[in-house]
C-alpha atoms as a printed R data frame, in Angstrom:
    type eleno elety resid chain resno       x      y       z
1   ATOM     1    CA   MET     A     1 -36.111 19.824  -1.324
2   ATOM     2    CA   ARG     A     2 -33.551 17.027  -1.522
3   ATOM     3    CA   VAL     A     3 -31.211 16.324   1.372
4   ATOM     4    CA   VAL     A     4 -28.756 13.549   2.151
5   ATOM     5    CA   GLU     A     5 -29.368 12.163   5.628
6   ATOM     6    CA   VAL     A     6 -27.316 10.063   8.000
7   ATOM     7    CA   THR     A     7 -29.882  7.341   8.752
8   ATOM     8    CA   ALA     A     8 -27.753  5.552  11.391
9   ATOM     9    CA   TYR     A     9 -24.156  5.656  12.565
10  ATOM    10    CA   GLY     A    10 -21.949  3.502  10.357
11  ATOM    11    CA   GLY     A    11 -20.250  3.353   6.971
12  ATOM    12    CA   PRO     A    12 -21.001  5.359   3.812
13  ATOM    13    CA   GLU     A    13 -24.004  3.124   3.103
14  ATOM    14    CA   VAL     A    14 -25.962  4.886   5.886
15  ATOM    15    CA   LEU     A    15 -26.179  8.041   3.726
16  ATOM    16    CA   ARG     A    16 -29.540  8.201   1.959
17  ATOM    17    CA   MET     A    17 -31.302 10.751  -0.219
18  ATOM    18    CA   ALA     A    18 -34.500 12.105   1.331
19  ATOM    19    CA   HIS     A    19 -36.972 14.953   0.868
20  ATOM    20    CA   ARG     A    20 -37.730 17.632   3.433
21  ATOM    21    CA   PRO     A    21 -39.820 20.815   3.289
22  ATOM    22    CA   GLU     A    22 -37.862 23.786   1.980
23  ATOM    23    CA   PRO     A    23 -37.367 26.396   4.730
24  ATOM    24    CA   GLU     A    24 -39.478 29.528   4.373
25  ATOM    25    CA   ALA     A    25 -38.126 33.058   4.680
26  ATOM    26    CA   GLY     A    26 -37.742 33.978   8.350
27  ATOM    27    CA   ALA     A    27 -38.157 30.375   9.514
28  ATOM    28    CA   VAL     A    28 -35.035 30.740  11.655
29  ATOM    29    CA   PRO     A    29 -34.841 34.200  13.268
30  ATOM    30    CA   GLY     A    30 -31.733 36.094  12.235
31  ATOM    31    CA   GLU     A    31 -30.822 33.645   9.466
32  ATOM    32    CA   VAL     A    32 -31.183 33.872   5.684
33  ATOM    33    CA   ARG     A    33 -31.708 31.182   3.088
34  ATOM    34    CA   VAL     A    34 -29.189 30.035   0.497
35  ATOM    35    CA   LYS     A    35 -30.064 27.797  -2.464
36  ATOM    36    CA   LEU     A    36 -26.991 25.636  -2.764
37  ATOM    37    CA   LYS     A    37 -25.022 24.824  -5.885
38  ATOM    38    CA   ALA     A    38 -22.310 22.770  -4.169
39  ATOM    39    CA   THR     A    39 -20.989 21.464  -0.870
40  ATOM    40    CA   THR     A    40 -18.020 19.248   0.057
41  ATOM    41    CA   VAL     A    41 -16.943 16.096   1.864
42  ATOM    42    CA   ASN     A    42 -14.955 17.025   4.960
43  ATOM    43    CA   LYS     A    43 -12.951 14.731   7.266
44  ATOM    44    CA   ALA     A    44 -15.264 15.735  10.090
45  ATOM    45    CA   ASP     A    45 -18.244 14.491   8.053
46  ATOM    46    CA   LEU     A    46 -16.669 11.029   7.937
47  ATOM    47    CA   ALA     A    47 -16.030 10.983  11.685
48  ATOM    48    CA   ILE     A    48 -19.527 12.227  12.580
49  ATOM    49    CA   ARG     A    49 -21.196  9.685  10.266
50  ATOM    50    CA   ALA     A    50 -19.111  6.867  11.779
51  ATOM    51    CA   GLY     A    51 -20.334  7.783  15.277
52  ATOM    52    CA   GLU     A    52 -17.054  9.123  16.649
53  ATOM    53    CA   TYR     A    53 -18.881 12.061  18.249
54  ATOM    54    CA   ALA     A    54 -21.961 10.157  19.413
55  ATOM    55    CA   ASP     A    55 -20.852 10.145  23.063
56  ATOM    56    CA   VAL     A    56 -20.254 13.905  23.176
57  ATOM    57    CA   MET     A    57 -23.483 14.685  21.291
58  ATOM    58    CA   PRO     A    58 -25.968 12.256  22.903
59  ATOM    59    CA   ASP     A    59 -28.964 14.393  21.935
60  ATOM    60    CA   LEU     A    60 -28.149 14.126  18.217
61  ATOM    61    CA   LYS     A    61 -30.121 11.234  16.750
62  ATOM    62    CA   PRO     A    62 -30.370 10.099  13.109
63  ATOM    63    CA   PRO     A    63 -31.655 11.096  10.692
64  ATOM    64    CA   PHE     A    64 -29.589 14.269  10.431
65  ATOM    65    CA   VAL     A    65 -27.704 16.227   7.776
66  ATOM    66    CA   LEU     A    66 -23.915 16.580   7.470
67  ATOM    67    CA   GLY     A    67 -21.888 19.270   5.731
68  ATOM    68    CA   PHE     A    68 -19.751 22.336   6.373
69  ATOM    69    CA   ASP     A    69 -18.804 24.169   3.139
70  ATOM    70    CA   PHE     A    70 -21.355 25.686   0.780
71  ATOM    71    CA   VAL     A    71 -21.729 27.900  -2.267
72  ATOM    72    CA   GLY     A    72 -24.998 29.005  -3.802
73  ATOM    73    CA   ARG     A    73 -27.463 31.838  -4.465
74  ATOM    74    CA   LEU     A    74 -28.766 33.998  -1.658
75  ATOM    75    CA   LEU     A    75 -32.571 33.799  -1.497
76  ATOM    76    CA   ASP     A    76 -33.050 36.566   1.089
77  ATOM    77    CA   PRO     A    77 -31.219 39.896   1.306
78  ATOM    78    CA   ALA     A    78 -28.528 40.178   3.980
79  ATOM    79    CA   PRO     A    79 -26.401 43.121   5.165
80  ATOM    80    CA   GLY     A    80 -24.233 44.130   2.216
81  ATOM    81    CA   LEU     A    81 -25.591 41.314   0.044
82  ATOM    82    CA   ALA     A    82 -28.542 41.217  -2.339
83  ATOM    83    CA   ALA     A    83 -30.948 38.369  -2.982
84  ATOM    84    CA   GLY     A    84 -29.758 36.414  -6.015
85  ATOM    85    CA   GLN     A    85 -26.079 37.078  -5.315
86  ATOM    86    CA   ARG     A    86 -23.587 34.197  -5.317
87  ATOM    87    CA   VAL     A    87 -22.289 33.537  -1.825
88  ATOM    88    CA   ALA     A    88 -20.068 31.022  -0.040
89  ATOM    89    CA   GLY     A    89 -19.265 30.136   3.530
90  ATOM    90    CA   PHE     A    90 -19.112 27.305   5.976
91  ATOM    91    CA   VAL     A    91 -21.548 26.204   8.637
92  ATOM    92    CA   PRO     A    92 -20.024 25.736  12.126
93  ATOM    93    CA   TRP     A    93 -21.752 22.372  12.286
94  ATOM    94    CA   PHE     A    94 -20.883 21.515  15.886
95  ATOM    95    CA   GLN     A    95 -22.663 24.666  17.050
96  ATOM    96    CA   ARG     A    96 -25.890 23.500  15.370
97  ATOM    97    CA   PRO     A    97 -25.553 19.701  15.027
98  ATOM    98    CA   GLY     A    98 -27.521 18.056  12.277
99  ATOM    99    CA   ARG     A    99 -28.228 21.202  10.275
100 ATOM   100    CA   GLY     A   100 -25.572 20.761   7.613
101 ATOM   101    CA   THR     A   101 -25.068 21.552   3.946
102 ATOM   102    CA   TYR     A   102 -25.949 18.263   2.233
103 ATOM   103    CA   ALA     A   103 -29.194 19.952   1.222
104 ATOM   104    CA   GLU     A   104 -30.563 22.060  -1.618
105 ATOM   105    CA   VAL     A   105 -31.603 24.977   0.629
106 ATOM   106    CA   ILE     A   106 -30.111 25.903   4.012
107 ATOM   107    CA   THR     A   107 -30.457 28.780   6.460
108 ATOM   108    CA   VAL     A   108 -27.307 30.541   7.687
109 ATOM   109    CA   ASP     A   109 -26.156 33.422   9.844
110 ATOM   110    CA   PRO     A   110 -25.316 36.328   7.468
111 ATOM   111    CA   VAL     A   111 -21.934 36.833   9.179
112 ATOM   112    CA   TRP     A   112 -20.787 33.509   7.676
113 ATOM   113    CA   LEU     A   113 -21.382 34.740   4.118
114 ATOM   114    CA   ALA     A   114 -18.942 36.089   1.561
115 ATOM   115    CA   PRO     A   115 -19.704 37.141  -2.032
116 ATOM   116    CA   VAL     A   116 -18.142 34.902  -4.669
117 ATOM   117    CA   PRO     A   117 -16.240 36.815  -7.373
118 ATOM   118    CA   ASP     A   118 -17.295 36.130 -10.962
119 ATOM   119    CA   GLU     A   119 -13.823 34.744 -11.707
120 ATOM   120    CA   VAL     A   120 -14.238 31.875  -9.209
121 ATOM   121    CA   ASP     A   121 -16.360 28.951 -10.373
122 ATOM   122    CA   VAL     A   122 -18.795 27.058  -8.174
123 ATOM   123    CA   VAL     A   123 -16.598 24.003  -7.630
124 ATOM   124    CA   ASP     A   124 -13.503 25.975  -6.640
125 ATOM   125    CA   ALA     A   125 -15.563 28.270  -4.412
126 ATOM   126    CA   ALA     A   126 -17.029 25.303  -2.539
127 ATOM   127    CA   SER     A   127 -13.558 23.941  -1.759
128 ATOM   128    CA   VAL     A   128 -12.309 27.146  -0.129
129 ATOM   129    CA   PRO     A   129 -14.315 28.241   2.969
130 ATOM   130    CA   PHE     A   130 -13.486 25.829   5.781
131 ATOM   131    CA   SER     A   131  -9.982 24.815   4.689
132 ATOM   132    CA   SER     A   132  -8.736 28.313   3.949
133 ATOM   133    CA   GLN     A   133 -10.103 29.775   7.180
134 ATOM   134    CA   ALA     A   134  -8.778 26.875   9.292
135 ATOM   135    CA   ALA     A   135  -5.309 27.485   7.843
136 ATOM   136    CA   HIS     A   136  -5.523 31.258   8.219
137 ATOM   137    CA   GLN     A   137  -6.726 31.083  11.806
138 ATOM   138    CA   ALA     A   138  -4.039 28.524  12.727
139 ATOM   139    CA   LEU     A   139  -1.403 31.000  11.587
140 ATOM   140    CA   GLU     A   140  -3.062 33.753  13.598
141 ATOM   141    CA   HIS     A   141  -2.800 31.503  16.672
142 ATOM   142    CA   LEU     A   142   0.871 30.846  15.919
143 ATOM   143    CA   ALA     A   143   1.358 34.646  15.936
144 ATOM   144    CA   LEU     A   144   4.904 34.416  14.557
145 ATOM   145    CA   PRO     A   145   6.763 37.523  13.339
146 ATOM   146    CA   GLU     A   146   7.950 37.843   9.756
147 ATOM   147    CA   GLY     A   147  11.045 35.778   9.083
148 ATOM   148    CA   SER     A   148  10.172 33.069  11.618
149 ATOM   149    CA   VAL     A   149  10.508 29.417  10.599
150 ATOM   150    CA   VAL     A   150   7.330 27.312  10.662
151 ATOM   151    CA   PHE     A   151   6.873 23.614   9.955
152 ATOM   152    CA   ILE     A   152   3.551 22.579   8.391
153 ATOM   153    CA   SER     A   153   2.665 18.877   8.440
154 ATOM   154    CA   GLY     A   154   0.201 17.488   5.920
155 ATOM   155    CA   ALA     A   155   1.067 20.326   3.546
156 ATOM   156    CA   SER     A   156  -0.209 18.380   0.523
157 ATOM   157    CA   GLY     A   157  -3.663 18.172   2.111
158 ATOM   158    CA   VAL     A   158  -6.420 20.723   1.674
159 ATOM   159    CA   VAL     A   159  -5.831 22.671   4.913
160 ATOM   160    CA   GLY     A   160  -2.040 22.294   4.812
161 ATOM   161    CA   ARG     A   161  -1.860 23.559   1.243
162 ATOM   162    CA   PHE     A   162  -3.652 26.762   2.220
163 ATOM   163    CA   ALA     A   163  -1.447 27.053   5.307
164 ATOM   164    CA   VAL     A   164   1.697 27.043   3.159
165 ATOM   165    CA   GLN     A   165   0.293 29.843   1.011
166 ATOM   166    CA   HIS     A   166  -0.959 31.948   3.930
167 ATOM   167    CA   ALA     A   167   2.356 31.502   5.773
168 ATOM   168    CA   ALA     A   168   4.379 32.578   2.751
169 ATOM   169    CA   GLU     A   169   2.164 35.646   2.359
170 ATOM   170    CA   ARG     A   170   2.975 36.548   5.971
171 ATOM   171    CA   GLY     A   171   6.687 36.391   5.253
172 ATOM   172    CA   LEU     A   172   7.277 33.190   7.218
173 ATOM   173    CA   ARG     A   173   9.925 30.690   6.175
174 ATOM   174    CA   VAL     A   174   8.054 27.461   5.531
175 ATOM   175    CA   ILE     A   175   9.241 23.879   5.880
176 ATOM   176    CA   ALA     A   176   6.455 21.681   4.504
177 ATOM   177    CA   LEU     A   177   5.699 17.966   4.818
178 ATOM   178    CA   SER     A   178   4.727 16.582   1.412
179 ATOM   179    CA   HIS     A   179   3.262 13.445  -0.054
180 ATOM   180    CA   GLU     A   180   5.557 11.812  -2.597
181 ATOM   181    CA   GLY     A   181   5.555 13.773  -5.818
182 ATOM   182    CA   GLY     A   182   4.238 16.998  -4.280
183 ATOM   183    CA   GLU     A   183   7.569 18.620  -3.490
184 ATOM   184    CA   GLY     A   184   7.741 20.853  -6.562
185 ATOM   185    CA   GLU     A   185   4.231 22.247  -6.202
186 ATOM   186    CA   LEU     A   186   4.713 23.102  -2.536
187 ATOM   187    CA   LYS     A   187   7.827 25.075  -3.387
188 ATOM   188    CA   VAL     A   188   5.852 26.981  -6.015
189 ATOM   189    CA   LEU     A   189   3.202 27.714  -3.354
190 ATOM   190    CA   GLY     A   190   5.811 29.239  -1.037
191 ATOM   191    CA   ALA     A   191   7.641 26.489   0.876
192 ATOM   192    CA   GLU     A   192  11.359 27.157   1.323
193 ATOM   193    CA   HIS     A   193  12.100 23.505   2.101
194 ATOM   194    CA   VAL     A   194  10.028 20.349   1.595
195 ATOM   195    CA   VAL     A   195  10.291 17.141   3.613
196 ATOM   196    CA   ARG     A   196   8.841 13.938   2.179
197 ATOM   197    CA   ARG     A   197   6.353 12.078   4.371
198 ATOM   198    CA   ASP     A   198   8.007  9.212   6.258
199 ATOM   199    CA   GLY     A   199   8.213  7.828   9.785
200 ATOM   200    CA   PRO     A   200   8.299 10.397  12.613
201 ATOM   201    CA   GLU     A   201  12.025  9.938  13.335
202 ATOM   202    CA   VAL     A   202  12.934 10.523   9.686
203 ATOM   203    CA   VAL     A   203  10.671 13.560   9.432
204 ATOM   204    CA   VAL     A   204  12.119 15.106  12.605
205 ATOM   205    CA   ALA     A   205  15.678 14.523  11.373
206 ATOM   206    CA   GLU     A   206  14.905 16.124   8.011
207 ATOM   207    CA   VAL     A   207  13.247 19.179   9.568
208 ATOM   208    CA   LEU     A   208  16.246 19.683  11.869
209 ATOM   209    CA   ARG     A   209  18.567 19.347   8.888
210 ATOM   210    CA   HIS     A   210  16.903 22.423   7.394
211 ATOM   211    CA   ALA     A   211  16.514 24.204  10.762
212 ATOM   212    CA   PRO     A   212  19.320 22.927  13.044
213 ATOM   213    CA   GLU     A   213  18.268 25.196  15.926
214 ATOM   214    CA   GLY     A   214  14.647 24.171  15.609
215 ATOM   215    CA   VAL     A   215  11.589 25.938  14.225
216 ATOM   216    CA   HIS     A   216   9.678 28.755  15.890
217 ATOM   217    CA   GLY     A   217   6.330 27.077  15.357
218 ATOM   218    CA   VAL     A   218   4.509 24.005  14.083
219 ATOM   219    CA   PHE     A   219   1.068 23.715  12.545
220 ATOM   220    CA   ASP     A   220   0.091 20.043  12.536
221 ATOM   221    CA   PRO     A   221  -3.023 19.318  10.430
222 ATOM   222    CA   ALA     A   222  -1.622 15.805   9.799
223 ATOM   223    CA   ARG     A   223  -1.924 15.087  13.552
224 ATOM   224    CA   MET     A   224   1.613 13.733  13.977
225 ATOM   225    CA   ALA     A   225   1.462 15.190  17.502
226 ATOM   226    CA   ASP     A   226   4.101 14.394  20.153
227 ATOM   227    CA   PRO     A   227   7.061 13.431  17.916
228 ATOM   228    CA   LEU     A   228   7.027 16.890  16.310
229 ATOM   229    CA   LEU     A   229   7.738 18.650  19.607
230 ATOM   230    CA   ALA     A   230  11.365 17.696  19.019
231 ATOM   231    CA   VAL     A   231  11.643 20.191  16.144
232 ATOM   232    CA   VAL     A   232  10.292 23.179  18.132
233 ATOM   233    CA   LYS     A   233  12.603 25.677  19.824
234 ATOM   234    CA   ASP     A   234  12.279 26.248  23.577
235 ATOM   235    CA   GLY     A   235   9.455 28.727  24.071
236 ATOM   236    CA   GLY     A   236   7.998 28.041  20.619
237 ATOM   237    CA   VAL     A   237   4.409 27.251  19.702
238 ATOM   238    CA   PHE     A   238   2.626 24.109  18.501
239 ATOM   239    CA   ILE     A   239  -0.860 24.342  16.971
240 ATOM   240    CA   ALA     A   240  -2.529 20.944  16.659
241 ATOM   241    CA   GLY     A   241  -4.914 19.986  13.899
242 ATOM   242    CA   HIS     A   242  -7.389 18.546  16.412
243 ATOM   243    CA   GLU     A   243  -7.947 18.522  20.161
244 ATOM   244    CA   SER     A   244  -7.088 14.810  20.245
245 ATOM   245    CA   SER     A   245  -3.569 15.486  18.949
246 ATOM   246    CA   VAL     A   246  -2.386 18.257  21.287
247 ATOM   247    CA   PRO     A   247   0.968 17.157  22.767
248 ATOM   248    CA   GLU     A   248   1.768 17.705  26.413
249 ATOM   249    CA   ALA     A   249   3.678 20.974  26.755
250 ATOM   250    CA   GLU     A   250   7.389 20.971  27.567
251 ATOM   251    CA   ARG     A   251  10.302 23.430  27.414
252 ATOM   252    CA   ASP     A   252   7.883 26.372  27.647
253 ATOM   253    CA   ILE     A   253   6.390 25.408  24.286
254 ATOM   254    CA   ARG     A   254   2.820 26.651  23.968
255 ATOM   255    CA   THR     A   255   0.593 23.816  22.688
256 ATOM   256    CA   HIS     A   256  -3.101 23.954  21.863
257 ATOM   257    CA   ALA     A   257  -5.806 23.324  19.281
258 ATOM   258    CA   PHE     A   258  -8.555 25.729  18.240
259 ATOM   259    CA   SER     A   259 -12.024 25.706  16.733
260 ATOM   260    CA   THR     A   260 -12.262 27.308  13.308
261 ATOM   261    CA   ALA     A   261 -14.656 30.259  13.320
262 ATOM   262    CA   SER     A   262 -16.870 31.028  10.328
263 ATOM   263    CA   ASP     A   263 -15.857 34.556   9.312
264 ATOM   264    CA   GLY     A   264 -17.491 35.930   6.171
265 ATOM   265    CA   ALA     A   265 -15.408 39.103   6.101
266 ATOM   266    CA   ARG     A   266 -12.160 37.122   6.126
267 ATOM   267    CA   LEU     A   267 -13.516 34.665   3.557
268 ATOM   268    CA   LYS     A   268 -14.327 37.592   1.244
269 ATOM   269    CA   GLU     A   269 -10.647 38.605   1.279
270 ATOM   270    CA   ILE     A   270  -9.549 35.020   0.661
271 ATOM   271    CA   LEU     A   271 -11.928 34.515  -2.273
272 ATOM   272    CA   GLU     A   272 -10.719 37.765  -3.805
273 ATOM   273    CA   ARG     A   273  -7.157 36.433  -3.653
274 ATOM   274    CA   VAL     A   274  -8.348 33.192  -5.289
275 ATOM   275    CA   ALA     A   275  -9.964 35.272  -8.051
276 ATOM   276    CA   GLU     A   276  -6.683 37.145  -8.532
277 ATOM   277    CA   ARG     A   277  -4.781 33.811  -8.629
278 ATOM   278    CA   ARG     A   278  -2.755 34.819  -5.581
279 ATOM   279    CA   LEU     A   279  -4.140 31.761  -3.771
280 ATOM   280    CA   THR     A   280  -4.927 28.394  -5.320
281 ATOM   281    CA   THR     A   281  -7.263 25.642  -4.207
282 ATOM   282    CA   GLN     A   282  -7.376 21.977  -5.167
283 ATOM   283    CA   VAL     A   283 -10.326 19.734  -6.018
284 ATOM   284    CA   ALA     A   284  -9.949 15.950  -6.099
285 ATOM   285    CA   ASP     A   285 -13.362 14.852  -7.424
286 ATOM   286    CA   VAL     A   286 -16.746 16.295  -8.373
287 ATOM   287    CA   LEU     A   287 -19.860 14.188  -7.785
288 ATOM   288    CA   PRO     A   288 -23.619 14.861  -7.725
289 ATOM   289    CA   LEU     A   289 -25.211 15.229  -4.285
290 ATOM   290    CA   GLU     A   290 -27.012 11.904  -4.668
291 ATOM   291    CA   GLU     A   291 -23.584 10.192  -4.767
292 ATOM   292    CA   ALA     A   292 -22.537 11.531  -1.354
293 ATOM   293    CA   ALA     A   293 -21.942  7.965  -0.147
294 ATOM   294    CA   GLU     A   294 -19.476  7.414  -2.978
295 ATOM   295    CA   GLY     A   295 -17.788 10.689  -2.028
296 ATOM   296    CA   HIS     A   296 -17.347  9.363   1.498
297 ATOM   297    CA   ARG     A   297 -15.931  6.075   0.176
298 ATOM   298    CA   ARG     A   298 -13.399  7.930  -1.945
299 ATOM   299    CA   ALA     A   299 -12.411 10.217   0.927
300 ATOM   300    CA   GLU     A   300 -11.903  7.250   3.247
301 ATOM   301    CA   SER     A   301  -9.857  5.316   0.680
302 ATOM   302    CA   GLY     A   302  -7.226  8.082   0.716
303 ATOM   303    CA   GLY     A   303  -4.805  8.941  -2.058
304 ATOM   304    CA   ARG     A   304  -6.859 11.899  -3.331
305 ATOM   305    CA   LEU     A   305  -5.291 15.306  -2.852
306 ATOM   306    CA   GLY     A   306  -7.890 18.046  -2.740
307 ATOM   307    CA   ARG     A   307 -11.473 18.448  -1.638
308 ATOM   308    CA   ILE     A   308 -14.283 16.206  -2.913
309 ATOM   309    CA   VAL     A   309 -17.111 18.478  -4.077
310 ATOM   310    CA   LEU     A   310 -20.786 17.519  -4.258
311 ATOM   311    CA   VAL     A   311 -22.852 19.521  -6.769
312 ATOM   312    CA   MET     A   312 -26.628 20.017  -6.805
């Protein structure tokens, strides 16, 4: 089978197509095989490839395979799922470093799997698993009651966009940070107020203009970090987009990051809402797997809203 390997730490040019033996049924106890139709380029893929995690994963040596999201056909039956069924999910890559989804066949824990409704195409399905669950689980960590005010940074990004929709479904009042030109769409998705991206002082002032007493919570996938504490009420909550951007707590504000768990049952509910058009996803580009390096270049260049999808 074809895989894309990281051959050394560095830029996109270190990604190379290679061939590996296809895993046989039962090769990994407790896991089932999926023949992939698509995967995605994730920010974490870029950081891993560049060597940003090399010090904390010293046993991981190239060549290895990147990739989190996947959609494909199940090759082996799993609880509640039949062989041949379309499934999606995401691999918790850091729990099994190097065994990613830039490959034609992968093995996965069945609890990561969700059936893909007929109404959801392969490309859209691939863009949903990690981003939607990261956003959903961030809101669960915020644990705000209906009617609370939440500020979501990076709301035009893939995770932030889902967070706006999930928050609105929960009855939260959303203030969203938008890229220029994205204000109207974010309001359609459920934001009550939209703040245009600018310097931290301007953003803080604009958020406080809409919520003079401060917001009950912040979800910060854009990693603005410390400056945003100024918009949070005493005793509020701040959920960071990454462990490196957790601000130091003050005024009894609860601050922390979290690791997104791969939850097939929750993903099933999310994909059903996508099929019903109650949730929308966004795809920036679609490329063949063999152009993974180009996908990384485009992701690093910025300016693309939505997930870059690699198809087999």
